[in-house]
N, C-alpha and C positions, 0 to 999 in steps of 0.2 A: 431458542433451542437449548436453553439452559435446563438441566435436569436437577430438580431440587435446589440445594444450595451450592452445588458444584459449579465449576467454571463453564462458561459457554464454549461450545465447540462446533466446528463445521461438520456437516454430514451430507453425504450424497443422497439425493432422493432417487431411489431406484424405480419408483413408480413412474411410468411414462404414459403420456397420452398425446393426442394431436394438439393439445393446448400449448405444448412446449416448442412447437415449431418444427421445421424440416429436420428429418432424421430421428426425432424423438421416438416415433413409433417403431423405428427399426432397431431398437435396443439402445438408444441413446440414453445418457445419464444427465440429470439436471443437478447442478450444484445449488443447494439451498443455503443462502447466507442471510442472516438477520442482523438488525442494527446492533444488538449487544456484541456480536462477534466482530463487527466492523470497529466498534469502539475499543475493543480489546486489541485488535490486530494493528490498527493504524499506528499507534505510538511505538510499537515494537520496531517497525521499519524505520521510523524517524530516529529512534535511539541507536539502532544498529548503523545507520548511515553516519551518524555523528562519531560513533566509535571507530568505524572504518576510516573516516576522514582524519581523525586524530592519529590513527596508526600510520596512515599514508604520510602525513606531515612529519611524524617522528622518523619514519624510514628515510624520507628525502633529506631532512636536515642532518640526520646521522651520517648517511652515506656522503653527502656533500661536505660535511665537517671532517670526514676522514681524509679528504684530499685524494690525490692520485698516486697510489703506491707503486704503480708500474713505471718502468723506466722510459727513457727516450730512445732506446734501441728499437729496431724494427719489430721485434717480438712484443715488446711493451706497447708500442704504438698500435699494432694489430689487436692486441688484447683490449686496449683502451677503446678502440673503435667498436668492437663487438660488445664490450661491457656496457658502454654508454647507450648503445642501441637497445640492448635488452632492458636496461634500466628505464629508458624512456617508454618502452612498450609496457613494462610492468606498471609504471606510474599511470599511463593512459588507461590501461585495463582497470586498475583500481578506481580511477576517476569515473569510468563508465559505470562500474558497480555502485559507486556512491550515488551518482545521479539516478540510477535505476531504483535504488532503495528509497530515495527522496520522492521520486515520481510515484512509486507504489504507495507510499505514505499519504501523499496528496490525493491520489485517486481513491484510496479507501476512505479518506475524510470526506471527499466530495460525494462518494457513493452513500456514505452514512447520512450526510445532510440531505441528499436526494430522497432516500428512503423515508426519513423523518418528515420532510416536506410533503411527500406523497401520502404518507399515512394521515397527516393532518388534513390534507385536501380531501381524502376519502372520508374521514370522520365528519368533516364539514358537510359533505354531500348527503350523508345519511343521518344527520342530527337535525331534529326539528328545531326551528328557531323559536326561542321562548319570547312570547310577546310581552311587551311592556304593559304594566297594569293600566297605564294611561291610554292604551290602544283599544280597550274593550268597547264593544258596541253597546247599544242601549239595553240589550238583554243581559249584559255582564259577561258575554262570551268573548 
């Protein structure tokens, strides 16, 4: 889906037919994704997951390194309880995002490999086998 020398990009295929499954003939859209797009997209998710992971590690170590500046009085204890709860929630949410980015990266890689394997299989189905010269019959055919 690359146009000229420009970058590959995803496009929606607005042409619908019954070949695309249930709902496609009722105005459904089909997302057309090709191997070059998958090759470009997969690493982006991997890189971003690593960046987010480093940012989360920095956040955790920085906050933990600052200690607990609230006091031992009831107000400080209440603040600490809420603060720590929100901090854990934030860390867990960021962890879920990291795992999501990693899984998208892996899924796109798997999808790319599946498309390549499928293309090779289809090419093999429609390619004539070249006979070895030693296999020719008496007529030379």
